[in-house]
N, C-alpha and C positions, 0 to 999 in steps of 0.2 A: 473466552475469558474465564479464568479460574477464580472462584470465590468472588470477592469484591474488587479484585484488581481491575484496572482499566484495560481495555482491549489493546492487543499489540498493534492494532491499526494505528494507534498513536505512536508513530515511529520518529526517529531522528530527522527524517527528511519530510515528514507530512504530519502535522500536528492535529489534523482533522480528517474525518473519513471522506473528504471531498478531494479526489485526486486530480490535480491540475485543472480545477474547475473554473478559475477566474479567467476566462478567455476574452481577449480584447475584441471589441466590435470591429466589423469590417471597415476599412478606411476608404473613403470616397473622395477623390480629388477631381479638380477641374480638368477638362480636356485641354490639350495643347495642339499646336499646329502639326499637321501630318509631316512625317519624315519621308525620305526617299526610300527606294528599294522595296516598296510595297508594304511596309510595316509602319503603322501610325504610332507615334509616341503618345499614347493616351492611357490614363489610369483605368484599369478594368479591362484592358485588352486581353484577348485570349492567346495572344502571341507568347511564345516561350521567352523567358528572361534573356536567353542567348540572342534572340532577335531584337527584343526591346532595347537592350542596353546600347548596342551600336546605333539604333535608330534615334534614340534620345540624344546620344553623343553628337550626332550630326547637327542637332539644334543647339545644344549647349556650347559647342565649339565655335559657332558662328557669332563672333563678337558684335556683329551688326544687328543681331536679333534684339528685340526688346528685352530688358532685364526681367520683366514679368514672365515672358515666354520661356526664357532660359531657366528661370527659377522653377516654373511648372514642370519643365522637362527634367530638371534635376530631381524633383520629387517622384516623378514616374520612374526614373532610373533607380532611385533609392529603393522604391518599393520592389522593383525587379531584383535588385541586388540582395535585398532582405530575404527573398525567396530562393536564393541560391546557397549552397553549402559554403560556409565561411564568408558570406558576403555582407554580414552585418556591419563590420567596420567601414567598408566602402559606402554602404548605405548611409551611415551617420555622417561621413565626410560630405556626401552629396547634399544632405539636408543642411549641414553647416554652410555650404556654399549658397544654397537656395535662400537661407535666412540672411546671409550677407548681401545678396542681390535684392531681396525684397523682405525687409524685416517686418512688414505688416501683413505677411501672408499667414493667416491663422492656421491654415491646413499644414503648413510646414512645421510650426511649433507643435501641433497636435501629433503629427507623424513622428517627430523626433521624441516627444514625450512617451509615445506608445512603444517605440523601438527600445528606448532606454528601459522601460518597464519590462519588456520581454527579455532583454539581456540580463535582467536580474541584478543590475549593478546599483547605480546611485538612484534610489527611489526618490530622494529629496529633489534631485535635479529633474527627474521625470515629472514630479508634481509641479515644479516651478514652470516647466515648459507647457504643461497642460493648463496651468493657471494663466499663462501668457496667451494661449490660444483662446481661452474663455474671455479674457480682457478684450482681445481683438474682435471676437465674434461671440457675444453673450447669448446668442440664440442657437448655438451649435450644441445640440443634445449629446452628440457623441463625445465631445471633449469632457463634459460633466461625467458621462458614464465611465470614460477611461480614467479620469482622475479618481473617481470612486473606487475603481479597481486598485489603483496605487494605494489609496488610503486604507483599503481593506487589507492589502498585503502588509501594510505597516501596523495593522491592528488599531488604526485611528478610526474606530467604527462609527462614532457620531458624525464625523466629517464625511465619511463614506456614504452614510445614509442620507445626509443632506444633499450630496451630489447626485445620488440616484433619484432622489425626490425631484430635483431640477430636471434631470434627464427625462424622467417619465412624464413630468408636466409638459415639457416641450415636445415629447414624442411618445404618446401613450401606448402606441402599438409596438414599442421596442422590446421584443421578448428577452433580449440579452440583458437589458437594464433590470427588468423584473426578476430575471434569474439571479443576477449578481446581487441585487438587494436581498433576495431570499437567502443567499449564502451568508451575507453579512448579518442578517437577523439570526441565523443559526449560530454564527460565531459569538453573537451577543447573548445566546441562551434563550431567545424568544422563538421557540420552535413553531408555535401556532402561526405567527406572522411569516415565518420561513415557508411553511406549507402553503399559506395563502398566496404569497408572491410566486413561488415556484409553480403553483397550479395555474396562475394567470399566465406565466411564461409558456406553459404547455398548452393552454387554450389558444394563445396566439400562434404558437408553433409546436404542434404535437410531435415533431420528429427531432426532439432534443434529448438524446440519451443521458447526457450529463445532468440535465435538469431532473430527469426521472431518478437517477441514483442519488442526487442531492436531496430531493424530496423524501426519498426512502430513508436517508440518514436522519432527517428531521422526524419522520414518522417513528423511527426506532427510538429516538429520544423521548417521544411522547408515549412510548409503550405500545404503539399500534404496529406490532411486528408483522401481522399478515399483510398490511398495506406496504410496509417496507419491502417485504419479499416480493410482492407483486410489482412494485416500482423498479426494483433492481432486475427483475425478470424482463420488464419492458425495455430497460436499458440494454440488456444483453441481446434481446431480439433485434433492436435497432443497430447495434454495433457489437457483434460477438467477438471482436478481436481486442477488446480493452480488458486487461486482466483485473483491474480494480473493480469492475462491475461484479465479477464472480466473487471476489473477496468480500465486497460489501454485502452481497446476498448471503454469503456463507456466514458472516457475522450475525445476521438476523436469524438465520436458521439455527445457529448454535445457541443463540439466546432463547430460542423456542425449545431447546433440547433435542433438535433434529440433527444429531451429531453425524450420522452417516451421510445425510444429504449435504451437510456443511462440508464434510471432508471431500466429497465428490466435487463440490464447487472450488474448494481450495486446490484440488488436483488440477482442475482446468486453469485456474489462475497461474499455477506454477508451470504448467506446460507452456503458457504464453510468456511468462517472465519469472524466472527463479529468484524472487526477491525475499530478503530476510523476514519482513513482516508477514508475508504469506506463509512461510515455514513456521513462524512462531504462532500465528493464528491457528494453523492446522494442528500444531502441537498441543495447543490449548484444548481443541476438540478431542484429540486422542486422550489427553489427560482426563478430561471430564468423563469421557466414555469408559475410562478405566484401563486403557491400553498404554501403560506407562512406558514400555519399551519404545513404542512408536513415537510417543511424545518426546522422550529424551533424544531420540534420533533427529526429530525435527528441530528441536531447540539447538542441537549442536550443528546442524546444517545451517541454521540461521546465523550462528556466531562465526562459522567459517566464512560466510559471505560478508558479515559486518561484525567484527570483534568488539565494536563500540555500541552495540544495540542494547541500551540499558534495560528495556522492557523484557528482553529475552532472559537476561540474567535474573530478573525478578521472578519470572514465571518458572524458570528452571529451579530456582531456590525453593519454590512451593513444592515442586516435584521431589526434590532431594529430601525435603522435610518429610514428605509422605513415605519415602523409602527408608527413613531412619538415618539418613546421611546428614547429621546435624552440622558437622564441620564444613562440608561442601555447601550446604544451604547458607550458612553464615557467610562464607566467602563470596557466594553469588550475590547475596543481599548487599554486602559491602561494595562489590564492584558496581552494582546497579546504582548505589548512592554516590559513588565517586563520579560516575558518568552523568548522573542526573540527581544532583543534590536535593531537588525539590520533590522527589518521588516519595510521597507519604506512605505508600504501601510497602516499599522497600524499607523505609525507616521503621515502621511498625513491625515488619517481619524480622528485622535485625534485632530489635529489642526483645521480641518474643524468643528468638533463637538463643540469644545470650542468656536469657533466664533459664531456658531448658538445659543448655549446656552446663550452667552453674549448678542446676539441681540434679541432673541425670548424667552428666558427662557427654562427651562427643559421640559416643556410641549409643545405640538404642538401649533403653532400660531393660527390655526383654526381647528375645528374638521374635521377629515377625514371622508368622506362619511356621512356628517351630515344628519339628518332625511330628507329624500326627497323621491320622487317617485321611485328612483333607488337605494338608499342606504339601510342600515340595518333598522330593525324595531325599534331600540333603538337609543338613542342619544350618538354618539361617544365621545362627549365632556365630558361625565360623565362615560365613560367605565373604569372599573378598572381591570376586569379579563383579563388574557393574551389571552384567546380564543376570547373574544369580540374585543380586539384590533387587533387581526389578521383578524377577520371578517371585521372590519372597513378599514383595509389596503388593502383588497383584494376585488375589485369590484364584482367579480363573487360570492364570498361568501356573500357579502352584499346583492346581488340580491336574493340569495337562502334564506337567513335569512328572508328577507321581504316576500318572497313568502310563506314560512312556516307560518309566523305570520298571514298573510292575509287569507290564507286557513283555518287556525285554527279558527280565529275569525268568518269567514263566516260559518263554520260548527257549531260553538258554538251557534250562533244566531238561527239556525234552529233545534237545538237538544232538545230532551225532558229533563226533570230535571235529570233523571237517566243517560241518555246518556251523558249529559253535564258533570256530575260528573266524569264519566269514561274518557271522553275526556280530562278534566282538569288534571286528574291523569297521563294519558299517556304523556301529554305535559310537566308536571312537571318532570316526570321520564326521558324524553328525555333531558331536559335541565340539570338536576342534573348529569346524566351520562356523558353528553357532557363536562360539566365543570370539572368533576372529572377525566375524561379519557384523556382530551386534554394534549398533551405534552408527553404522554407515547410512547415508541418506537412502531412503526407499526400502531399507531392510525391515521386514514385517515379522517380528519374533513370533507372534501368535500364529500366523499362517504357517511358518516353518515348523513349529511344534505340532500343529494340527496335521500337517502333511506327514511328519515322521510317525505320529501315532497311527494314521491311516495305513501307511506302508507296513508297519509292524502287525497291525490287525489283519491285513490282507495275507501276509506271510503265515501268520498264526492260523488263519482259517484254512 
């Protein structure tokens, strides 16, 4: 995060640092009569869906079977279909048939409500189905818990909390309900209650990586960054293949000023999943660390993946402002506001940039790191390439550039005609490659310049 801007973890597809945290509780349905061919049509069977589906079909297709048995078999088959790729539509059809056969089967209404929630479609219909399940079986804690998840997704937080309260009263040892209520408290800004509930979920079930990372987010909001880092570390230990855990831990490390450690965690998140918010978050750490070229490269990589990621435009605008690129900064602020009209940081940045352009013009009032003993080897006032402007805006890169130029000139004076020709060619190649490669994902301008200086020093020695 740069300055007071919100973290890029607040992305278009995830408004909170809890990545896919609201997981539905496991569905538990009644057993049904055994089917032929050695596979029983029972909920919770370890048989593969490909075996369960025909086994349940044998019961469903027998019109002489009791309606309640056929309805139960339809629910088992629906659950099996829901666990196959592209099987959700068939699963919902099966549940519709089950409800038509036995409209007072509370588990059927609960299962359909939960599948509708998972499908991400009509949440109002999902809530209505779960309400019907509660009407038919008011002692079913799971239906309250699942309806709470729907209400949380709808940001109807008071209703969600009431449902979680019911679920916990009916089933005090339900770790999922405690965890989901903790998430809802977090969304409502009550981070102390969020920590309390998530801690209880972990007491009941200490092997819940998402509960650890969610509690870490609440600790971060409370300013307890060391605890946030520890919780995300535990989430990573329990499930090292989830990229969001590395991203969340990196955000806390960056808030502590541990930018190198944060960048290492963003690297791991990006290895697992090259997502735009991960690139933007890593760009923020590079920016705060002073590596402006790497920051710009990451912001541009994020926008290649998602050209409508408003937060990245806001963050790149801050970088352009630092580089003296007022016109580009203004354009990025305006794009951020077009994509996210409620972005107060972009609105404030746009106003400030308009005032600066009105007072000073679109170009810098004076060249950054103008030719001097400590600045770059070229005149920043005439710099036109993006890479040169980044070098001008970064004092360490400016020093590196001057050292490369001075070492090159020193070697050129003492070189033979043939050696001088070779030296000029390597310098031209270095500059050409630098100019062409800058801005590409993964290009590290600082390292490239350091390597060039080391090679020149080795040759000079």
